[in-house]
C-alpha positions in Angstrom: 65.7 28.1 36.8 69.4 28.8 36.4 70.7 32.3 36.8 72.2 34.0 33.8 76.0 33.9 33.7 77.7 37.4 33.3 81.1 39.0 33.6 79.9 42.3 35.1 81.3 43.2 38.5 78.9 43.4 41.4 79.0 46.4 43.7 77.2 47.2 46.9 75.4 50.5 47.1 78.1 51.9 49.4 80.9 50.7 47.1 79.3 52.3 44.1 78.6 55.6 45.9 82.1 56.0 47.2 83.6 54.9 43.8 81.6 57.7 42.2 82.8 60.1 44.9 86.5 59.3 44.2 85.9 59.6 40.5 84.3 63.0 40.7 87.0 64.4 43.2 89.8 63.1 41.0 88.3 64.4 37.8 87.5 67.8 39.2 90.1 69.2 41.6 90.1 72.9 42.6 87.8 74.8 40.3 85.9 78.1 40.0 82.1 78.2 39.3 80.2 81.3 38.4 76.5 81.5 39.2 73.7 83.2 41.0 73.2 82.6 44.8 69.9 81.1 45.7 68.5 79.5 48.9 71.3 81.0 51.0 71.1 80.1 54.8 73.5 80.0 57.7 73.1 76.8 59.9 73.4 76.9 63.7 76.8 75.1 63.3 78.2 78.1 61.4 78.2 76.4 58.0 76.7 78.1 54.9 74.4 76.2 52.5 73.2 77.6 49.2 72.6 76.8 45.5 74.5 78.2 42.5 72.3 78.4 39.4 72.1 79.9 35.9 69.4 79.8 33.3 69.7 76.1 32.6 71.1 74.3 35.7 71.9 74.5 39.4 74.3 72.9 41.8 74.2 72.7 45.6 77.1 74.2 47.5 78.3 74.3 51.1 81.0 76.5 52.8 82.3 75.0 56.0 82.6 77.1 59.2 86.3 77.4 58.9 86.0 79.1 55.5 83.4 81.6 56.6 85.7 84.2 58.2 87.6 84.6 54.9 84.5 86.0 53.2 84.9 89.7 52.3 81.1 90.4 52.3 77.8 88.9 53.4 76.3 86.8 50.7 72.7 87.3 49.7 70.2 85.7 47.4 70.2 87.0 43.8 73.9 88.1 43.9 76.1 86.8 41.1 79.3 85.3 42.5 82.3 83.3 41.7 82.9 80.4 44.1 86.3 78.7 44.4 86.2 75.1 45.8 86.2 71.4 45.1 83.5 69.2 43.6 82.4 66.1 45.7 79.4 63.9 46.2 77.2 63.3 49.2 76.7 59.5 49.3 73.9 59.7 51.8 71.6 61.4 49.3 73.1 60.4 45.9 73.8 64.0 45.0 76.9 66.0 44.2 77.8 69.4 45.7 80.5 72.1 45.6 82.6 72.6 48.8 83.3 76.3 48.6 86.5 77.7 50.0 86.1 81.3 48.8 83.2 83.5 47.5 83.8 86.7 45.6 81.4 88.9 43.6 81.2 88.1 39.9 82.2 91.7 39.2 82.1 95.2 40.6 78.8 95.7 38.8 77.0 93.1 40.9 78.5 94.4 44.2 77.8 98.0 43.3 74.3 97.1 42.3 73.7 95.5 45.7 75.2 98.6 47.4 73.0 101.0 45.4 69.9 99.0 46.1 70.7 99.1 49.9 71.5 102.8 49.7 68.2 103.6 48.1 66.2 101.5 50.7 67.9 103.2 53.6 67.6 106.7 52.1 63.9 106.1 51.6 63.6 105.7 55.4 65.2 109.1 55.9 68.4 107.9 57.5 70.5 110.1 55.2 68.5 113.3 55.7 70.6 116.4 56.4 68.1 117.5 59.1 69.2 114.5 61.2 72.9 115.5 61.3 74.1 117.2 64.5 76.9 119.7 65.0 80.2 118.5 66.5 81.2 119.8 70.0 83.7 122.6 69.8 86.1 121.0 72.4 85.2 117.5 73.5 86.5 116.2 76.8 86.5 112.5 75.7 86.9 111.2 72.2 85.7 107.6 71.4 87.3 105.7 68.6 85.9 102.5 67.0 88.7 100.9 65.0 91.3 98.1 65.0 93.7 98.4 67.9 96.7 97.1 65.9 96.5 99.1 62.7 98.1 102.4 61.7 94.8 104.2 61.9 94.6 104.4 65.7 98.3 105.6 65.8 97.5 108.4 63.3 94.5 109.5 65.2 96.3 109.6 68.6 99.3 111.4 67.1 97.1 114.0 65.5 95.0 114.6 68.6 98.2 115.0 70.6 99.6 117.6 68.2 96.4 119.7 68.0 94.8 119.5 71.5 95.5 116.5 73.8 92.2 114.9 74.9 91.2 111.7 76.7 90.7 108.9 74.1 88.6 105.7 74.6 89.3 103.0 72.0 86.7 100.2 71.3 88.7 97.5 69.5 86.9 95.8 66.6 87.5 93.9 63.5 87.3 96.2 60.4 86.9 93.5 57.7 85.9 89.9 57.3 83.3 87.7 59.1 81.9 89.3 62.2 83.3 92.8 61.6 79.9 94.4 61.0 78.5 93.0 64.2 81.4 94.2 66.2 81.3 97.7 64.7 77.6 98.0 65.3 78.0 96.7 68.9 80.8 99.3 69.6 78.7 102.2 68.3 75.7 101.1 70.4 78.0 100.5 73.4 79.4 104.1 73.3 75.8 105.4 72.9 74.6 103.5 75.9 77.2 104.7 78.3 75.6 106.9 81.1 76.8 110.4 81.8 78.9 110.5 84.9 79.4 106.8 85.1 82.5 104.8 85.9 83.5 104.8 82.2 83.4 108.4 80.8 80.8 109.0 78.0 82.5 110.3 74.8 81.5 113.7 73.5 82.2 112.6 69.9 82.8 109.2 68.3 85.1 108.4 65.4 84.5 105.3 63.3 87.7 104.8 61.3 89.5 102.4 58.9 92.3 102.6 56.4 91.8 102.3 52.6 91.1 99.1 50.7 89.0 97.5 48.1 85.2 97.6 48.1 85.3 94.0 49.5 87.6 95.1 52.3 85.3 98.0 53.2 82.1 96.1 52.9 81.5 95.8 56.6 80.8 99.5 56.7 78.1 99.0 54.1 76.2 96.5 56.2 72.7 97.5 57.3 73.4 96.8 61.0 76.3 99.3 61.0 74.3 102.0 59.2 71.4 101.7 61.6 73.7 101.7 64.7 75.3 104.9 63.4 71.9 106.5 62.7 70.7 105.6 66.3 73.8 106.8 68.0 73.1 109.6 70.5 76.6 111.0 70.3 77.8 113.0 67.3 79.6 110.6 65.0 82.5 111.1 62.4 83.0 108.5 59.7 86.5 108.1 58.5 86.5 104.9 56.4 89.0 104.4 53.5 90.7 107.1 51.5 89.2 110.3 50.1 87.7 108.6 47.0 86.2 105.7 49.0 82.5 106.0 49.9 80.5 103.7 52.2 77.0 103.8 53.5 78.1 104.9 57.0 79.5 108.1 55.4 75.9 109.1 54.4 74.4 108.6 57.8 77.3 110.0 59.9 77.1 113.6 61.2 80.4 114.4 59.5 82.4 112.5 56.9 86.2 112.7 57.0 88.3 111.8 54.0 90.9 110.1 56.2 91.3 109.1 59.8 93.8 111.9 60.3 91.2 114.4 59.0 88.7 113.0 61.5 91.0 113.8 64.3 91.4 117.3 63.0 87.6 117.7 62.8 87.2 116.4 66.4 89.4 119.0 68.2 90.7 122.5 67.4 94.3 123.6 67.5 95.3 124.6 71.0 97.9 127.1 69.8 95.4 128.8 67.6 93.0 129.1 70.5 95.6 130.6 72.7 96.5 133.2 70.0 92.8 133.9 69.4 92.2 134.3 73.2 95.1 136.7 73.4 93.7 138.8 70.5 90.3 138.8 72.1 91.9 140.1 75.3 93.6 143.0 73.5 90.4 143.9 71.7 88.5 143.8 75.0 91.1 146.2 76.6 90.8 148.6 73.6 87.0 148.4 73.8 86.9 149.1 77.5 89.3 152.1 77.0 87.1 153.5 74.3 84.0 153.1 76.4 85.6 154.8 79.3 86.6 157.7 77.1 83.1 158.0 75.8 81.6 158.0 79.3 84.1 160.7 80.4 83.2 162.9 77.5 79.5 162.4 78.2 80.0 163.3 81.9 82.0 166.4 80.9 79.2 167.4 78.5 76.6 167.1 81.3 78.7 169.1 83.7 78.8 172.0 81.3 75.0 172.2 81.4 74.9 172.4 85.2 74.9 175.9 87.0 77.9 177.0 89.0 77.9 176.1 92.7 78.3 179.7 93.8 75.1 180.6 92.0 73.1 177.9 93.8 74.6 178.9 97.1 74.0 182.6 96.5 70.2 182.0 96.3 70.2 180.0 99.5 72.3 182.6 101.3 69.9 185.4 100.1 66.9 183.5 101.3 68.6 182.8 104.7 69.3 186.5 105.1 65.7 187.4 104.3 64.3 184.9 106.9 66.8 186.2 109.5 65.6 189.7 108.9 62.0 188.7 109.3 62.9 186.9 112.5 64.6 189.9 113.9 61.6 192.1 113.3 59.2 189.8 115.3 59.7 189.5 119.1 60.6 186.0 120.5 57.6 186.1 122.9 55.2 186.5 120.1 56.7 183.6 118.2 56.5 181.4 121.2 52.9 182.3 121.9 52.0 181.5 118.2 53.6 178.1 118.3 51.9 177.3 121.6 48.5 178.1 120.2 49.2 176.0 117.1 50.4 173.1 119.3 47.3 173.2 121.6 45.0 173.1 118.5 46.8 170.1 117.1 46.7 168.4 120.5 43.0 168.8 120.8 42.4 167.4 117.4 44.7 164.5 118.0 42.9 163.7 121.3 39.5 163.6 119.6 40.8 161.4 116.8 42.4 158.9 119.2 39.2 158.7 121.2 37.2 157.9 118.1 39.6 155.3 117.1 39.6 153.6 120.5 35.7 153.5 120.6 35.6 151.9 117.2 38.3 149.4 118.0 36.7 148.5 121.3 33.3 147.8 119.7 34.8 145.8 116.9 36.8 143.8 119.4 33.7 143.1 121.6 31.8 141.9 118.5 34.6 139.5 117.4 35.7 138.3 120.8 33.4 135.3 121.0 34.2 134.1 117.5 37.9 134.9 117.1 39.4 133.3 120.2 38.2 129.7 119.7 39.0 129.8 116.0 42.5 131.1 116.8 43.1 128.5 119.5 41.9 125.7 117.1 44.2 127.0 114.3 47.1 127.2 116.7 46.4 123.6 117.8 46.2 122.3 114.2 49.5 124.0 113.4 51.2 122.6 116.6 49.8 119.1 116.4 52.2 117.7 113.7 55.1 119.1 115.6 53.9 117.6 118.9 53.5 114.2 117.1 57.0 114.4 115.7 58.4 115.4 119.1 56.5 112.5 120.7 58.0 110.0 118.2 61.5 111.5 118.6 61.1 111.3 122.5 60.1 107.7 122.2 63.1 106.9 120.0 65.4 108.7 122.4 64.0 106.9 125.4 64.4 103.5 123.6 67.9 104.4 122.6 68.8 105.5 126.1 67.4 102.2 127.5 69.3 100.2 125.0 72.6 101.9 125.9 71.9 101.5 129.6 71.1 97.8 129.1 74.3 97.2 127.1 76.3 99.0 129.8 74.7 96.9 132.5 75.4 93.7 130.6 79.1 94.8 130.1 79.4 95.6 133.8 77.8 92.3 134.8 80.2 90.4 132.5 83.2 92.2 134.0 81.9 91.5 137.6 81.4 87.9 136.8 84.9 87.6 135.3 86.5 89.2 138.4 84.3 87.3 140.9 85.6 84.5 143.2 83.5 81.9 141.4 85.8 81.9 138.4 88.8 81.6 140.8 87.2 78.5 142.4 86.6 77.0 139.0 90.4 77.1 138.4 91.0 74.7 141.4 91.2 77.1 144.3 89.1 76.9 147.5 88.0 79.3 150.3 88.4 78.4 154.0 86.0 80.0 156.5 85.7 79.5 160.2 82.3 78.1 161.0 81.9 80.0 164.4 83.2 83.4 163.2 82.2 83.1 159.5 85.4 84.9 158.5 87.7 83.9 155.7 91.0 82.3 156.9 93.6 83.2 154.3 96.6 81.9 156.3 97.3 79.0 158.7 98.3 81.5 161.4 94.9 83.2 161.3 92.9 80.2 162.4 93.2 81.1 166.0 90.9 78.9 168.1 88.7 77.8 165.2 88.2 74.0 165.4 85.4 73.6 162.8 86.0 74.9 159.3 83.9 75.2 156.0 85.9 74.7 152.8 84.1 76.2 149.8 84.7 74.7 146.4 83.3 75.7 143.0 80.6 73.1 143.1 79.8 73.0 146.9 81.0 73.2 150.5 82.8 70.7 152.8 82.6 70.9 156.6 85.8 69.7 158.5 87.0 69.5 162.0 90.6 70.3 163.0 92.4 67.4 164.8 94.5 68.2 167.9 98.0 67.3 166.6 101.3 69.0 167.2 102.4 71.1 164.2 105.5 69.9 162.4 108.2 72.0 161.2 108.0 73.1 157.5 110.2 71.0 155.4 110.5 68.2 157.9 109.7 64.5 157.2 106.1 63.4 157.3 105.1 61.6 160.4 103.8 58.1 159.8 100.8 58.8 162.1 99.8 62.2 160.7 96.1 62.8 161.3 93.5 63.6 158.8 91.3 66.7 158.7 88.3 64.7 157.8 
C-alpha cells in the first residue's frame, strides 16, 4: 500500500520540543506573575521549587541558587507574591515553567498578615510575657554587639559608649538582611549565650542586637522564628535596636529591652560616667554631713547622761567615811586578838578542807579500781585505731622515700661508671695507642730509657696482648739513616 503524499514538515521529538522552547522564550521575555505560593521546597543544591496558582490555573516555578540571596524574606506556602522572571519550557517532561529572578510580597497586607500570624503563635507560647524580661546590669564590664561590621550602626554604638562610659565591646559580625541573615543572627545570639564565664573570650554582661532602618522586607530577618527563639533562650540580658523608632519587629517583643535606635541601645547599656562621678561626690558630702549630725547627737546624749551621774567628791566622801570607821574599829581592838581570831578561823577551814579532800580521794580511788580493768584495754585499742592510718601513711611514704633514694643512687652510680669508662685506658687504646709492660717486673714502660734490663715485653692493644723479645742491636742516633740490617722486635 502506498504512503499518502503530504506537504507537512516532519519533526523529531527533540526538534519539536526545542522549537516550542524557543517560541515560548521569544514570545514571553521578562515578565511579572502574581499568584499564591504552593508546594514550596528548597533542594539540597540550593535551588527553590514551588508552584504559583490562583483560583483557575497554576504554573511551576524555579529560582536558581544564584538568585536566592537576593530574596528579602523567606517564602512560605499560602503567601501571595509577585515573581519576576522568564518563561521557558522543560523539554524532558513536556512542561513549561517560570524561572524566577525575584520574589516580593504581593502587598504589605500579605506580609503583615504573615507577621501577625507568626506573632500570635509565638505569643501563645509565652515568649513575649513581661515576667520573662530581666533587668539590665547597671554597669556591664563587656558589651556584646550583633550587627554588620561595616555599617554605620556599629560606629554609632562605639561612639556613644565611648562618650558615656568606655567599656570593652565584642562584635559578632553578621548579615542583617537577605538570604542567610536570620541564621547568622540566631547563631550569634546563641554563641554569646554559650560563652563560659572566665573563659578565654570574655562573656558579655549585656548583648545588643542592632540594625539601621529599612523597609519591612529589609528588616524581615528579625521577624524569623529562629531569631526570636534564640533571643528568648539567651541567658544574657538582651537589647533589641532594629530599625527606627516607628519600626517594630518580633525580636522587639521578646527582648528584655527595646531601643528605638542603636544609639539609644548604647545609652541603655551604660550610664554616664560624669553623672556617676557627680553623684558619688554628692553622696560623699551627704555622708560627711550625716556623720557630723550623728556625732553631735551622740555628744548631746553623753552630756545628758553625765548630768544624771553623782559628783565624784560625793562618791569618794562615802568611801572615805567608811574607811575612817573601819580604822577606828581596828584601833579599838588589839592586834593580838585579831591574829588569834584569824588563826582559829584558818584552823577550822583547814580541818574541813582535809576531811573533804580525804573523802574525794577515797571516792576517786574506788572508782578508779572499778574501771581499771575495763578502761585500759579500750583506751589502748582506741589509740591504736587512731594511730593505725597514720602508721600506714608513714609506711607508704617511707617506702616511696627509700625507692626514690635508691633510684637517685642508681642514677649517680651509672653516671660515675660512664665517666670512669670514658676516662679509662681502654678508650685510649681504641684510638690506636698501646701499653708496653715489662714481663719480669710487670711495670709500665712509658719511655725507651726506662726499659732497663727488660728483654721480654708485653704490648697491650685494645683487642689483645702481644709478647715480644728485644733484640741485642746497637742503638742508632735519632734522626740518622736507617740501617739496612735493622733487626725486628718480633
